[in-house]
C-alpha angles and dihedrals in degrees: 000000000000092000090051091054092048091049091049092050091045094049116127090229091055091046093052091045090050090047091053092045091050091048092051090046091051091051095045095042091043093053090043091050093049093046090047090050093053091040089054090051096043102040120008093032092049093047091052090046092049092046090055090052091048093053091053093047094045091055095060111014111082105132141040105258140113097264093054091048091050090051090048089052091051093051091048092049095047092049095039094236140118117247131188136167114218136179125233091279094053096255110150113239100172129011144174124242125291093031109125099174120098094195138034128211102249094191092058091047090055091045094052098037108146089002135093113267125227091261090058094255127125116223131203127175135194138188113257132174115235119176089344091305125113108239135164125262109205121196127183136163120273097217115027115223109237129179124196120231090249091052092050091046092052091048093048090049091063096082090042091054091047090051091048092050091050091050091048092049094050094042093047091055091054092046090053090050091049087054089051090052090047089053089052091051089052091051091050093048090051090056100259097133092163090069115104131198114227107242114227124184133344099268129106092281091053092050090045090055091047092048092050091050090050090048091052090048092050092047090050091049092048092049091048090047091051090049090049091050091048089050089047091052091049093048091044092054091046095047094042090052090050096044095045095045095064099051092038092052090048092046092050091049093053093045089051089053090050089051093048110103091214092063113105121237093248092051091044090057089046092050092047090052091049090047091053090049090050090048091053091050089049090051091049090051092050091047091050092047091050094048094046093049089052091049092049093047094047090249095137126072121198118243098211125192138157105279139166106245090200091061092049090052093047091050092050091048090050092053091053095043096097093047090050091049090054088061094040091247129142134202117235112198128197115178122171090204134032092214126038113171118200135162101249144136097261095198096051095041088052088053089056093050091047091051093050095044091045091053091048091054095040099047101025124104110272114253095023134114129261110213120208116187132178126193128177134195135167093281109036150352120244121201120187129194113198131182141151118255132193097235130034111242102180091132090060098043095107091045096052091087094051116107118264092009119140125182095233090065091210094084089216125160094258089080100068122205135058098277088239101095098096092038089054090046091052092050092049093049091048089052085058088052087245135126135242129185141150138227131192126193130159091353091304109126120200131184119195124203117189119190119180122229120257 
């Protein structure tokens, strides 16, 4: 909800609306401020100024004589105004300097009271007592403030210009950012998918930049994935050709011996038995290749169900019991729980356990123990397979889970199997969002399988 509000506030539409509103407010408030300023100077300011002059005159001028007129002239001069005292007919009784008239038009004074007169002056009158008679004290400005239409137009254009500059500044920033985004699009289209557009703001342009960066990242990942798959296909063809050639060549040779008329019956039976064994190994290799290729190409979906991992382990150990007995090896089990329920693909997880136990029996030191441990906490289950080996292979630990890798490095026929068992196991565990890795120290080889709880 909070992100929605932020996005709404940051929207380009909202920004442009706000920009227009602010511009209009600047213009309106600017004009209002200017008009208020001049209004203050032409009306309120003048009234206050005239009131001040009136107070001074009222304090000392109370009769029609020369001294009062001189004082009135001083006040008028100090305040830069014209002052006269008139009777009800408009006849001037006292006046400041530079006033030539002897009479004022009372009707016009009433008409333009608190307003600007036709001559550009502003008039204000007050009651004043002269020789015990109530007369009128009239005050007006000496030099009327006048502004030409051009001057007023220039002054009123100030807020408009400010609003236009603000609009230009904000719009120019967005235009520059649009050019930055366009440059990024050009870089992406030219194949430079490592280029990134700097995200600015939370408006549509910012999200557009982020989306384009995400698009470039996805394209890069897809291209790398396609290249990896292409490399996988190339390596698969190469390795399949190599791994199939040896047993096929051997199988053909034995079949030719079987076909040879000079071969004795006992040898023929022996060669047929060897040929069948080679054919089974060839079938195992092809099956492993097929399963691994499906795993690598996301061609297999897990069929998960609630299963007891202990039972899957026990079943796998039971299937390898005879092979272990042939090499005088025993399984030592240590399970913290008798029942560990996880959501797994029982069949494929059993394949992993069989691969690991088979390797432990096949490559372990004859007459030793194979230890299988299981520990569980609130987050995950860890299963370890431990056995003693003849040669330390710590330098190859990371490579053990690569396809077609065998620890003897020579890839000779003495190491039976396809070389895909651990690679298949790794793919299956990763499909379960788990982890698998190996450690080797002092000829003790350990494989760890970590499966997270449901």
